[in-house]
C-alpha positions, 0 to 999 in steps of 0.5 A: 477512518478510511483505510487504503492499502498500497501494494508494492513489489518487494520490501525495498520498493515498499520502503521507497514508495512509503518514504516518497509518499511521506515526503509528498504529503508531509504538510498534511500528515497527522501520524507516521508509523515507520515500523508498520509503514503506515501514514495517517492523513486526517481520517485516512490511513494508508498502509504500505505492504509488499507482495510477500506480506499481502496475505496477512491483510486478506482479512482486513477491510480496506476502502480502496487499494492501489498498486505501487508505481514500480510494481505497476510498471512491471506487470500488465493490468491482467496480471495485477487483476489476477493477483488481487483476485487471489488475494481477496479469496 
């Protein structure tokens, strides 16, 4: 199964982006876990987290990651790259 991490700014934004994702992909979803904020679409799993919980995912392997729309609007690409570099260490 491919795993994707969606990084959002805070818990409220994470919940908002998660719910928006669920609504937009509703017909393709095979499983939703509202407690873990994760969605499965066939052989793909999308996990949503905020910056405060990012370190808890540092040892997990993900095929790709994405920055949430609201977080992306507030920070420059350079700032986000620095954030991701520190997370990967």
